[in-house]
N, C-alpha and C positions, 0 to 999 in steps of 0.2 A: 732640390737645390737648383737654382737657375740664376744667371745674370739678369735675364729678362723673362718673365713669365706672362704670356698673353692668355687671359681668361675671359675676354670680352665676348659677348654673344653677337655683337655687330660693331662696325666702325672700321677705322684704319689706323695704322701706326707707321711712321716714317723714321728710319734709322740711317743717319747720314754721317759718313766719316768717323765711325765709332768702332771701338773694340769691345765686344761682349766677351767677358772672361770668366770662366768657372775654374777654380783651382781647389783640388782636394788636398788636405793636409794629412789625413789619416788613411791607411790602407784598408781598414776594416769599417765598412759603411753599413753593415747590419742587414742588408736586404738585396735580393737579386734584382728587384724591380725599382730600387731607389733611383730617381732621375738626377743626373748631374749634367746639366746642359747649359750652353751659352744662351740659346733661345729655346724656350719650351712653349709648345702650343697646347695648352690644357684648355681647349675651347669647350664650352658646355654643350650639352646635347641639343639645346634649342637655338643654336647658332643660325643666324640668317645669312649674313655675309660679312666676312672678316678679311681685310687685305693688309698685308705687311710688306712695305717696300724697304729694302736695305741697299744703300748705295755707297760704294767705297768703304765697306765695313768688313771686319773680321770676326769670326766666331771661333774663339780660342778655348781649348779645354786641355787640362793637364792633371796629373795625379802622381802619387808616389809609385815606385816600382812595385809590381805585383799587387795591384788593387784587387781586393778579395772578391768583390761582386758589385752589382749595380749597373746602371745604364748611363754611360758617359759619352758625350759627343757635342758637336757644334749646334745642330738643330735636331729637335726631337719632339715626338708627340706620343701620348699614351693611347691605349686602346680605348675607343670611345663609341658612342652610339649616334653620332650626328650623320644623318643621311639625307636630310632635307636642305641644309644650307651648304655654303661653300666657304672654304678657307684657302686663300691664295697668298703664297709667299713669292715675291719677285725680287731676285737678287741681281745686282749689276756691279761689276768691278770690285769684287771682294774675294774672300776665301774662307774656308774652314781649316783650322790648323790644330793638329795634335801637338801640343806644346811640350810633351814629355811624359814619361811614366809608361807603365804597362798594366794589363789586366782589366778586370771588369767583366761582368756577364755579357754585356754588349758594349762595343767601343767602335765608333765610326763618326764620320763627318755628319751623316744623317742617321738617326736612330728612330725607327718607327714601329708602331704596333697596330697595323690595320686590322679591322674586324669585319666579318662578312655578315651583313644584316639584310635579310630578304634579298639576297643576290647583289647587294650594294656594298662595296668596300668603302669604309671610312678612312680617309687620309687627305691631308692637304695637297694641293697642287703646288709644287715648287718649281719655279721657272728661273733658270740661271743663265745669264748672259755675261760673258767675260768674268766668270766666277769659277774659282777652282774648288771642286768638290771631288774628293778622291775615293770615298768609300760610303757605302750605305748598307745597313743591316736591318732585318726584320725581327721584332720581338714576339711574333706570333707565327703560326704555321702558314700564314698567307704571305705572298710576296709584296714588296713595295711596288705599287702600280704607277701612281702619278708623280712620284718623286724622281728626280734625275740626279743620281749620285755618281755617275761614272762618265758621262759625256760632257765635255766642256765646250761651250759656245762663245764666240766673240761676235762683234758686229759683222766681220767679214767671213766667218765660218759658223754657220748655223745648221742645226739638224733637228729632225723630228720624224713623225710618222703620220700617215694619212690612210684612211679607209674609204674605199669606194662604197657609196650607199645603195648598192643594187642598180647602179647606172654606169655610164661610160665616162662620167666627168666628176671630178672632185676638186674643190678649191682649197688651197693651202695658204694660211696666213703666217708670215714670218714672225718669230718672236720679237724681232727688232727691225725697224725700217732700214733697208739698204740705202747707201748714198745714191745709187743709180741702179738701173736694171741690167747692167753688164756683169752678171754673175752666172756661174755654171751650176747646174743641178744634177747631182748623181742620184740614181734611183735603184732600189732593190725590192722587187715584188715577190710575194709568196705564192703566186699563181702563174700558170703557164699561159700568159697572154702578153701582148705588147702594150707597154705603158710608156708614155712620152709626155714631155712638157709642151703644152699648147700655147701658153701665153705667160709672160713675166711682167711684173711691175715692181716698184720699190718696196711694196708692202706684202707681196706674195706672188703666187703663180697658180696656174691651173693644170691639172693632170688629166690626160685622156687615156682610155683603155680601148683595146680592140674588142673587148667583150661588152656588149650593150647592157648586160645586167651584172656587171662586175661587183664583187664584194671583196676584192683583193686588198690586202694590207701592204702599204708601200713605205719602206724606210727611205728618207731623203736627206741629202746633205747639199746645202747651198754655199758656194765658195766664190769669193772675189779674188 
């Protein structure tokens, strides 16, 4: 069950100023894996490239008290076998809302079931700017990798991670263009080396490391 179910192997979908609403009337849904989602990404295995843009929209889900089982949430995707294509969900100025009720086998703003195929996790990339996503759960033994369900970005506060590619320089592209380059960048590296910002533009910045062959992972936050 879904308000919108995306099953295309290629193409794009734009959702603007809308509320996608899934509401369960019964507490007994009959299956631990039954999807109940505002937006369901049931993309086929031969997907090439699918892009979904949601602007100023809400993903609303609700149920009776003590929902017996099933997977209920704002955005969800089942376990799949697509490792060649890409599925991108870009959210701006919206939110996922638990409208009431309790229970379910899985219940969150993002409900995913990634699968490991020859070392490649299948799951969409969910980019959220100015969008409230408060929770994310995995329906498999694997973690959600590309989905961002806990960090909220706005135009003036953006965050992400960068990995040095065995060199002392790595370029970072901001999720959303800044109004100007007068922003601050906070860094946290997982290696004992000096990392600093070498250059900034409205679209991104460059990081430098004291290690010429750095492979460090760096969490960053850009704030105006």
